[in-house]
C-alpha positions as CSV (number, residue, x, y, z in Angstrom):
1,M,4.4,6.8,-31.6
2,Y,5.5,10.2,-30.4
3,K,1.8,11.7,-30.8
4,L,0.8,8.7,-28.5
5,I,2.8,9.4,-26.0
6,G,2.0,13.3,-26.3
7,S,-1.7,12.5,-25.7
8,I,-1.3,10.1,-23.1
9,L,0.8,12.8,-21.3
10,G,-1.5,15.2,-22.1
11,V,-4.7,13.2,-20.6
12,G,-2.7,12.6,-17.5
13,F,-1.7,16.4,-17.4
14,F,-5.6,17.0,-17.5
15,I,-6.5,14.8,-15.2
16,L,-3.9,15.8,-12.8
17,V,-5.3,19.3,-13.1
18,I,-9.0,18.7,-12.5
19,T,-7.8,16.7,-9.4
20,I,-6.1,19.7,-8.1
21,I,-9.3,22.1,-9.1
22,S,-11.5,19.8,-7.6
23,A,-9.7,19.8,-4.4
24,L,-9.1,23.3,-4.2
25,L,-13.0,24.1,-4.6
26,I,-13.5,20.6,-2.0
27,N,-11.4,22.8,0.5
28,C,-13.0,26.3,0.0
29,V,-16.2,24.8,0.6
30,F,-15.5,23.3,3.9
31,Y,-13.4,26.2,5.2
32,F,-16.4,28.6,4.5
33,L,-19.2,26.3,6.0
34,W,-16.8,25.5,9.1
35,N,-16.4,29.4,9.4
36,I,-19.7,30.4,8.8
37,T,-21.0,28.0,11.4
38,M,-19.1,26.1,13.8
39,P,-17.7,29.4,15.6
40,V,-20.9,30.8,15.8
41,I,-23.1,27.3,17.2
42,F,-20.1,25.6,19.2
43,G,-18.2,28.8,19.5
44,M,-15.1,27.0,17.9
45,P,-12.3,28.9,16.6
46,K,-12.1,30.0,12.8
47,L,-9.9,27.8,10.3
48,G,-7.4,29.3,7.8
49,F,-7.3,27.9,4.6
50,I,-4.5,25.5,5.5
51,Q,-6.0,24.1,8.7
52,S,-9.1,23.2,6.8
53,W,-6.9,21.5,4.3
54,A,-5.4,19.6,7.6
55,L,-8.7,19.0,8.8
56,I,-9.9,17.3,5.3
57,V,-6.7,15.5,5.1
58,V,-7.1,13.7,8.9
59,A,-11.0,13.1,8.4
60,N,-10.4,10.9,5.3
61,L,-7.1,9.2,7.0
62,L,-9.5,8.4,9.8
63,F,-13.0,7.3,7.9
64,N,-11.7,6.2,4.7
65,N,-9.1,3.4,6.2
66,G,-12.0,1.7,7.9
67,T,-14.3,1.7,5.0
68,V,-11.1,0.5,2.3
69,Q,-10.2,-2.3,5.2
70,A,-14.1,-3.3,5.6
71,A,-14.4,-3.6,1.8
72,I,-11.1,-5.8,1.4
73,V,-12.8,-8.1,3.8
74,L,-16.4,-8.5,2.5
75,L,-14.1,-8.8,-0.9
76,Q,-12.1,-11.7,0.4
77,T,-14.8,-13.4,1.8
78,S,-17.2,-13.3,-1.3
79,Q,-13.8,-14.9,-3.3
80,Q,-13.4,-17.8,-0.1
81,D,-15.4,-21.2,-0.9
82,E,-17.2,-21.3,2.9
83,P,-18.7,-17.8,4.3
84,K,-16.8,-16.2,6.9
85,D,-18.0,-15.0,9.9
86,L,-17.0,-10.8,10.0
87,L,-18.3,-10.5,13.8
88,K,-16.2,-13.5,15.0
89,D,-12.8,-11.4,14.4
């Protein structure tokens, strides 16, 4: 029993570590690409590491929220008997 709990916690910890590492890598890539392109092309200021992290979070909140809502509406309409006009609302 304890081995099962330990293995489940081990897998959970491994997934958490992989998630954190991938988030840091994505942030590093975004930070690097922003700082080599945006100041040169558009004259925008360079970002710090935490500022780039915040910009990624804001972009995810703005753009992924609409995607999730659209997917929920499509899922709900596919489960109903009669089709619903999505452009009507």
